[in-house]
C-alpha positions as CSV (number, residue, x, y, z in Angstrom):
1,G,-20.5,36.2,-0.5
2,F,-18.9,37.0,-3.8
3,T,-18.3,35.6,-7.3
4,I,-16.3,36.3,-10.3
5,V,-18.1,36.2,-13.7
6,A,-16.7,37.4,-17.1
7,G,-13.8,39.1,-15.4
8,K,-16.1,41.1,-13.0
9,L,-16.0,40.8,-9.2
10,I,-19.4,41.0,-7.6
11,V,-19.6,41.3,-3.8
12,A,-22.6,41.1,-1.5
13,D,-22.0,44.1,1.0
14,Y,-24.4,42.5,3.6
15,G,-24.4,45.3,6.3
16,Q,-24.8,48.1,3.7
17,H,-27.8,46.5,1.8
18,R,-26.0,46.5,-1.5
19,G,-23.9,44.6,-4.1
20,L,-20.8,46.0,-5.4
21,I,-19.6,45.3,-9.0
22,Y,-16.0,45.7,-9.9
23,N,-15.4,45.6,-13.8
24,T,-12.0,44.0,-13.3
25,V,-10.8,42.1,-10.2
26,P,-8.9,44.6,-8.0
27,T,-5.2,44.2,-7.8
28,S,-4.5,46.8,-5.1
29,S,-6.2,48.1,-1.8
30,G,-8.7,50.9,-2.0
31,T,-10.0,50.1,-5.5
32,A,-13.4,51.7,-6.1
33,A,-16.3,49.6,-7.3
34,N,-17.8,50.6,-10.7
35,N,-21.4,50.3,-9.8
36,V,-23.7,49.3,-7.1
37,I,-26.8,47.2,-6.8
38,G,-29.5,48.0,-4.1
39,Q,-28.7,51.7,-3.8
40,N,-28.6,54.5,-6.4
41,S,-25.2,55.8,-5.3
42,M,-22.1,54.5,-3.7
43,T,-22.8,56.8,-0.6
44,L,-26.1,55.2,0.3
45,C,-26.7,52.2,2.6
46,S,-30.5,52.1,3.2
47,L,-32.4,48.9,3.6
48,N,-35.0,48.5,0.9
49,Y,-34.0,51.9,-0.6
50,L,-37.1,53.7,-1.8
51,G,-39.2,50.7,-0.6
52,I,-39.1,47.1,-1.4
53,S,-38.9,46.6,-5.3
54,A,-37.0,44.8,-8.1
55,S,-34.1,47.0,-7.2
56,S,-33.8,47.0,-3.4
57,L,-31.9,44.8,-0.9
58,Y,-32.2,43.9,2.6
59,Y,-29.1,42.1,4.0
60,P,-27.9,40.4,0.8
61,R,-26.0,37.3,1.7
62,G,-24.8,35.4,-1.4
63,V,-24.0,36.0,-4.9
64,A,-23.8,33.4,-7.8
65,S,-23.8,33.3,-11.6
66,N,-24.3,30.8,-14.4
67,G,-22.1,32.8,-16.6
68,T,-24.8,35.0,-17.9
69,Q,-27.5,35.5,-15.1
70,L,-26.6,37.0,-11.8
71,Y,-28.3,35.8,-8.6
72,I,-28.3,37.6,-5.2
73,S,-29.8,36.1,-2.1
74,D,-31.7,38.9,-0.4
75,G,-31.9,37.5,3.1
76,N,-34.4,39.6,5.1
77,N,-36.6,39.9,2.0
78,H,-36.7,36.1,1.8
79,R,-35.9,36.0,-1.9
80,V,-33.2,35.7,-4.4
81,L,-33.1,38.4,-7.2
82,V,-32.2,37.3,-10.7
83,F,-30.7,39.7,-13.3
84,N,-30.4,38.4,-16.9
85,T,-27.2,40.3,-17.4
86,I,-24.6,41.8,-15.0
87,P,-25.9,45.2,-14.1
88,S,-23.9,48.0,-15.7
89,A,-25.7,50.9,-13.8
90,N,-26.5,51.7,-10.3
91,F,-29.8,50.6,-8.7
92,A,-30.6,48.2,-11.7
93,A,-33.8,46.2,-11.6
94,A,-33.9,42.4,-11.3
95,D,-35.7,40.6,-14.1
96,Y,-37.2,37.8,-11.9
97,V,-37.4,36.8,-8.2
98,V,-37.2,33.5,-6.6
99,G,-39.2,33.0,-3.3
100,Q,-41.8,35.6,-3.9
101,S,-44.5,36.0,-6.5
102,I,-44.0,39.8,-6.9
103,F,-41.1,42.1,-6.4
104,T,-42.9,44.2,-3.7
105,S,-43.4,41.2,-1.4
106,S,-41.1,40.0,1.4
107,T,-43.3,37.5,3.1
108,I,-41.7,34.6,5.0
109,N,-42.5,31.3,3.1
110,S,-44.8,33.2,0.7
111,G,-47.7,31.1,-0.3
112,G,-47.0,28.8,2.5
113,L,-44.0,26.4,3.0
114,N,-43.6,24.7,-0.4
115,S,-41.1,24.2,-3.3
116,S,-41.0,27.9,-4.2
117,S,-40.8,29.5,-0.7
118,L,-37.9,30.9,1.1
119,Y,-37.1,31.8,4.8
120,Y,-33.9,33.8,5.0
121,P,-31.8,32.4,2.0
122,S,-28.1,32.8,2.6
123,G,-25.2,31.3,0.7
124,I,-25.9,30.4,-2.9
125,Q,-24.0,28.8,-5.7
126,H,-24.3,27.6,-9.4
127,D,-23.0,24.1,-9.9
128,G,-23.0,24.4,-13.7
129,S,-26.6,23.6,-14.4
130,R,-28.6,24.5,-11.2
131,L,-28.7,27.2,-8.7
132,I,-28.2,25.8,-5.1
133,V,-29.7,28.0,-2.2
134,A,-29.1,27.5,1.4
135,D,-32.7,28.1,2.7
136,T,-31.3,28.8,6.2
137,Y,-34.4,29.1,8.5
138,N,-36.2,26.3,6.7
139,H,-33.2,24.0,7.5
140,R,-32.9,22.9,3.8
141,V,-31.0,23.3,0.6
142,L,-33.0,24.0,-2.6
143,F,-32.1,23.3,-6.2
144,F,-33.5,25.3,-9.1
145,N,-33.0,24.7,-12.8
146,T,-31.2,27.5,-14.7
147,P,-31.5,29.8,-16.5
148,V,-34.4,31.2,-14.4
149,V,-37.0,32.3,-17.0
150,A,-40.0,33.4,-14.7
151,T,-40.7,34.8,-11.4
152,D,-41.4,32.4,-8.4
153,P,-39.8,29.2,-9.9
154,V,-40.3,25.8,-8.4
155,A,-37.4,23.9,-6.8
156,I,-36.7,20.6,-8.5
157,R,-34.8,19.0,-5.3
158,V,-34.7,19.4,-1.6
159,T,-31.9,18.3,0.8
160,G,-32.2,18.4,4.6
161,Q,-35.9,17.7,4.6
162,P,-37.8,14.7,3.2
163,N,-40.1,16.8,1.2
164,F,-41.0,20.4,0.3
165,S,-43.7,20.8,3.1
166,S,-41.2,20.1,6.0
167,S,-39.0,22.6,7.8
168,T,-38.0,20.8,11.1
169,F,-34.4,21.2,12.2
170,N,-32.4,17.9,12.2
171,Q,-35.4,16.1,10.6
172,N,-35.5,12.6,12.0
173,G,-32.0,12.9,13.1
174,T,-30.7,13.1,9.5
175,G,-31.4,16.6,8.5
176,M,-29.9,20.1,8.7
177,Y,-29.8,22.9,11.4
178,Y,-29.5,26.3,10.0
179,P,-27.5,25.7,6.8
180,Q,-25.5,28.8,6.0
181,H,-23.9,28.0,2.8
182,A,-24.0,25.4,0.0
183,F,-21.2,24.9,-2.5
184,S,-20.5,22.3,-5.2
185,D,-17.4,21.5,-7.2
186,G,-19.6,20.0,-9.9
187,T,-19.4,16.6,-8.4
188,R,-19.7,16.9,-4.7
189,M,-21.7,19.3,-2.4
190,F,-20.6,20.8,0.8
191,V,-23.1,22.5,3.3
192,A,-21.9,24.5,6.2
193,E,-24.5,24.2,9.1
194,I,-24.1,26.7,11.9
195,S,-25.9,25.1,14.7
196,N,-24.6,21.5,14.0
197,H,-21.1,23.0,14.0
198,R,-20.1,21.0,10.9
199,V,-19.7,21.0,7.1
200,S,-21.9,18.1,5.6
201,V,-20.3,16.5,2.6
202,F,-22.1,14.7,-0.1
203,N,-19.9,12.7,-2.5
204,T,-22.5,13.1,-5.2
205,I,-24.9,16.0,-5.8
206,P,-28.3,14.7,-4.4
207,G,-30.5,13.2,-7.1
208,T,-33.4,12.5,-4.6
209,D,-35.2,14.6,-2.0
210,G,-33.9,14.2,1.6
211,A,-30.6,12.6,0.6
212,S,-28.1,12.0,3.5
213,A,-24.6,13.3,3.5
214,T,-21.8,11.0,3.1
215,F,-19.6,12.4,6.0
216,A,-19.0,15.5,8.1
217,I,-16.2,17.9,8.7
218,G,-16.1,18.9,12.3
219,Q,-18.0,16.0,13.7
220,L,-17.7,12.3,14.0
221,G,-20.2,9.7,12.6
222,S,-21.5,8.8,9.2
223,G,-24.6,9.7,7.2
224,N,-26.4,12.9,8.3
225,G,-26.8,11.6,11.9
226,F,-23.3,12.8,13.0
227,M,-22.6,12.7,16.7
């Protein structure tokens, strides 16, 4: 994943366990990044470099921003790192973490399956007021208020499950199956579901838990029970 914020391009370099920051959007091939997140130099690619911390990454999947804060989904650490400003130095430490209660934890569904836990978060996006997280292995999409102001925040909404304590794939035939990415244009929401081979489209951003999609791209049918 990647995002552009304040004229900077930020890229999640998944296989090298790092995020790359370009101070301006490149206009030619071979442009070098200005600094790196998750490693202390551009020549390193260690998972959880120097141990799991506020600075480390393990298969980062997505990047988003509200214009000020930067959010990076740290897949194999089952968390999202939150930086209050776009880092300007290598190996910068995050200010908060979503999905864990401390920076040195990488527990699956830390504290039990609930409104603050994560199990391999993937694609993320900011819709103008909320952080949207595809919580892939919990078969759901979570919404968090922003700016994030504390570690281990609680989600305000869940889609793909009827409540925060459920993680069944295709719940009641109207849920999700490994959502990989969630995107909003500010009005609608689109969720790419790998194992359902579809993009579920919500004509309005869900205002209640367990809301059904309006239609699907890639499959026939209506609601979330696409055939």
